[in-house]
N, C-alpha and C positions, 0 to 999 in steps of 0.2 A: 063242530062249531068252533072250538079252539083251533082247529088247524086253519081254519078260513080265516079266522084273526091274525095268526102269523104270518100268513101270508100276504095278508093285506098290511101287514106292518112292515115286513121286508121289501114290499113294494112301494112303501111310501120311501122308507129310507134310501132305496134305490134310487127312486126319483130326486130326493132331495141332494144325495150326493152329487148326480149328473148335474143337476141344477147348480149347485155351488162350485162344480169344476166349470162349467162354464160360464159364472160369472168372473172367477179368477182369470180364466183367459181373457175375458172380454177387458176386464180392466189391467191386465198387464199389457195386451196389445194397445189400450189407451193411453197409458202412460208412456210405453215406448214412442210413439206416434206424437205425443205432445213434448216430448222432450228433444225431440228430432228438430221439429219446428219452433221451439221456444226461440226468441230473440235473444240475444247478448244485451245486458247493461247498458244503459246509453253512456252514463258516467261513471267513471271510477270513485267518486266523492260520494254517491248513493248506490252499495250494492244492494243487489235485488235478493228478495226472500224467497223461498220454497213456495210459501201459500201464494204470495203475489204472482210468480212466475205461472202457479196453475191455473189462477185468475186469468190472467192475461191470455193463455194459453184457450181457455173456453171461450173467451170473447173474440179470438181471432178466427177460430172455427164458424162461429156464426156471423162475422162480417161477411158481405158479399164481394164478388171478384174484384169490381170497381174501388171499395175500401181497402183490399189487398194490395192491389196496384200503388194506390197514394201511399199505403202504409210503407211499402217497398222503397218507393221516392224518397219518403221523407227520412229513413233508414240511411239511405245513399247519402244525403244531404247530410245528417248529422255524422256521418262516418267521415266525410269529405272535412265537415266543419272540426272535428275532432284530428284530425291529420293534418289541418293547417297548423292548428294550435301547437301541436307538439314540434312541427317545423319551426313556428315563430320562438318557440320557448328555447329549442335547439341552436337556433340563430341569435338569441340574444346573450346564452352562454357563451357562444364563440366570439361575439363583440366584448363580453366581459373579458375573457381570457386573452385576447388581441388588442386589451387596450395601451396604446402605446404611453399613455400616461406613466411619469417615472415613478419608480416606487418612495415610501416616505424617507427611507433611510439610504444613504450610496453603500455598495457592497463594503467589507472589510478589507479585500484585497482587490481594489478596481483593475489591479494593472498584472493580477496572476493569471496565466494562462491554463488551457483546458489540458491535462496530463496526457502525454504521449505514450506510445508503447514501444518505440524503438527509434533510433536516430538514422539518419538519413547517410548512407556510406557514400562516400565520394568514390566517383570512378577511378580505376586502377591507373596507379601512375606511368604505365605504359601496356603494350598489347602481350609483353611478355609474361606480366602480373609475377615477376622476380623480387628476391628480398634486397638484392642489390639495388633496382630503382626505387623500390617503395620507401628504402632507408634514407637514400640520398634526398627524397622529396621530404619525407619526415624531417630529418636533420636540418633542412635547410629552413623550414619552417620553421622550426624551434631556436634556431640562432640567430633569426633575422628580426629584430625588433620593428614594429609598426609604427609605434609613435615615438617620439622623443620626449622626453619627462625628466622634469627637476626632481631627483631621489633625495629628498631629507637635505635641502638646502640650509647653510648658514647658521644652523642651530648645534648647539651642543649636542644635544638627542640626535640631531642628522649626524654628525660626525662617528657618532657611535654607531649607528644604523648602517653608515657606509661601508665598515669593516667587516660586515655579518655578509654571508650569503643572500639575506632577505634585505627587499628593498621595496618602499613604498613611493608612490608617486603625490610628489606635494605640490606639482605644477598648477598655478593660480588659475586655469581655465577648467581644472576639475575641482569637485567639491570637497576632496579630503580637508586640504589646509584651511579651507575657511568652516568645515566643521571640529576642525582642532581649535581654533581661535576661539569657536564659539561655545565650547566645552558640550557639544552634543557629537562625537563621534564615539564609534562602539568598534572594538574588536573582538571577533572569534578565533583563538588558535588552538588547531588540534594537533596532537602528537602523542608518541608512544614514549615515556621517560625520556622527555625534550629536556637537555642541558642549555643550549644556548634560546635564551629568550631575551636576548637584546633588544630586541625591536618591540616586543612587549612591553618592556619597563621603559624604553622609549616614549612609546605611546601614552602609556599610564602617566608618566612625570609630566606629560604636556598637558593631562587633564581627560584623555579618554578613558571610556568604561572599557576594560579589558577582562576577558573572562578567557580562562585557560583550562582546555579539556585534557585529561591525563587518566586512562583508566586504572593506573597503576598506583593512585594516590589511597592513602590508607583513611583519609575521612571524605566523607560525600562533598562537603563544601568547605571551602577554607579559604580567607583572604590574608592573603601575605603582599608585604611590598605594593601597596595600591593595586594589586590583582585580584581577582575573583579565580580559584582554583576549584574546578569539578571533577569528580570521580566519574568519568562519563568521555565516550567518543563517539565519534560520528559514523555511519555504515552507511550502506545502499539499500538498506533494509531494516525494519523494526522488528524486535526480538518476538518471538512467540509468546503471545500472552501467559500460556501455562507457566513458562519459566519465569517469566516475570511475576507470576503469583507467588511462586517458592523462592523465589530469591530476593522479594522484598523490594529490590531494584534493576534497573536495567544498566547494563556496561555501555551498552550501544545503540543509538537511534540514530533515524535519518535525520537531516539537518533540518526539514521541514517541521518534524516532530520537536526537536530541541527548542526552535524560534516558537512553537506553540507554547510550549511548556514554560519558557521564560518570559513569556509576554512581549516578546521582541519582534518587530516588523520588518527590520533592515538591519543590516550590519556592514559600516563602511570597509572594513577590512576582515577578509576571510583568509587564514593562514592555514595549511595542512600538510603536513608529512606524516603520511597515512602507511609507507614501508609496502607498497604495491597493491595497496586496496584502492590508490586515489582513481584508477581508471573506471572503477564501477562506481565510487561515489561522484565523480564527476557525471558519469552517464545517467545516474539519479537526481542530480540536481538540473542536468537540461531535459530529462523527460519531464520533470512534476515542474518545470517553470521557478526554480527556487532562486536561480540567479537574477532573476529581476529584484530580489531583494538584497543584493549583494554590489558595492560599489568598486572593491578592489578584489584581484583575488592572486593569491600567493600560494604558490603548490610546486612541490618537489616530484618529480616523476621517476621512476625509476624502469630501466630500460634492460636489465639483465635477465630477466623473463616476461612473459605475459602480464602477470599478474594473477590476483585471486579472480577464479570464475571467468577467466578469457581465454575462448579454445580457440580451435583452429591451426591450421599450419602458418610458418614463419610470416609470408607476403600478406595473409589475412589479418594476423595481428597487427603488424603496422599500422596495415591500410586501416583497422579500427581505431589505434589511437590517432590517425592522422584526421578522420573524420570527427573524433571527439574535439580536437582542436579547433575544426573549422566550425562545428557547432557554436563553440565560444565566439567564435568571429560574428558568425551570423546572430549572436546576442550583443552584439557591439561591444565585445571585450577585446581589447587590442592589447599586443605583446609590448612591452617597453623596459623590461630587465632579462638578461638572461645569466645564470652563472653555474658553471661547471667545475668541481672541484679536481685539480689534476692528480690529486693523491688517492682518488679510488680508481678500482679497476678500469680499462676500456674493455667493458663487454655490453655486446647487444644482441640479446637474445642467446645467450651462452656464445657468441662468436665474436671475431675481433673485426667488425665492419665499418669500415671508412675512419677506424681510429676513433669511434665514437665512445664517449663516456657512458657509464653506467648510472650515472644519475643527474639528472637539471634541475636548478632551481628557475622556476619562470615566474614571471610577475606579469598579470593585465588589470588594465583600467578601463571600466565600464565608462567610455565615451559619452554615453547616453544618458546616464544614469543620475535622476533626479530626487533628492532625499525629501521624504514626506515633510521636515522640519528642516528648512532650508535657511540657516542666517543670510544675512544682507553680505554680500561679496564686498563690498567697499568698507566693510568694518575692519578696523587696524588692531 
């Protein structure tokens, strides 16, 4: 009797296990099938919940074939509407980004050009690509003034400046003389232990704002004889930020950085005697479009060697020099003054080439320069 009951109990348990297994398999198959045919949510603003999806799945299975076809067509229409809405939104965004209306405020530097990566090299002077041909073209270019200019005419300051190697253009057809009379002129002078500051004193006594930059000064800033002296110099690159953090100040900066730090947007006269660093500095001024902020450029060029970080053979170096000066001409800078010291040695890239001097003082005027604050030229 007990054994019969045990067999009956085992049989019931076995049947119950088989039944539960079958139910689990059916539920699993049902769920897998339902998830595969479940529709995607119609709008992103109303996410569907799992309970709602299951209810929709059960209703979808009960609808007839015609209702399924109608539901599919509705889905296609809804999908099409959603796509059109997305396209319309994208078009509106494009219309907003392409709005031709001007901004509320003009740019700080409306004339500033996009920085360039390299200068445009001029063609070789001849097919031979020889040093003599390149030197002949270059020396002819720097010793031939392109515009006539009345440099420092008629005044005591002018007479003092005329005895110096340096000269500015005070021709009435250019802006400097008018800026001096209206007390709006500004001069930057860069040098290394410069002793001859006669031109700077002349312009300062005429009412110009003169800033002299010399990294050998003992004090960061000093006002002396109507001029500002700064322990700083110009370079073709800004210093490493880590070095600046250690030294508390930087000895050299790019001209664009100095202008920004001093809050100046333009310089009437830029004078630089950088002892063979002038070529890379000039390249930086050209590539970054800083020359647009300069009215006159006074530069001493050194020819006894290639200069700092200027590479290549001798003909390539002279071609590079010539290309830089042609870039100045393309930027509306025209040569009006040339001076060479006969006491200096006649060396051209360590050679005696065409009896050229080792250094020349050159002065250019920007013939198209219009200062931001331009006084009346009829003012006396």
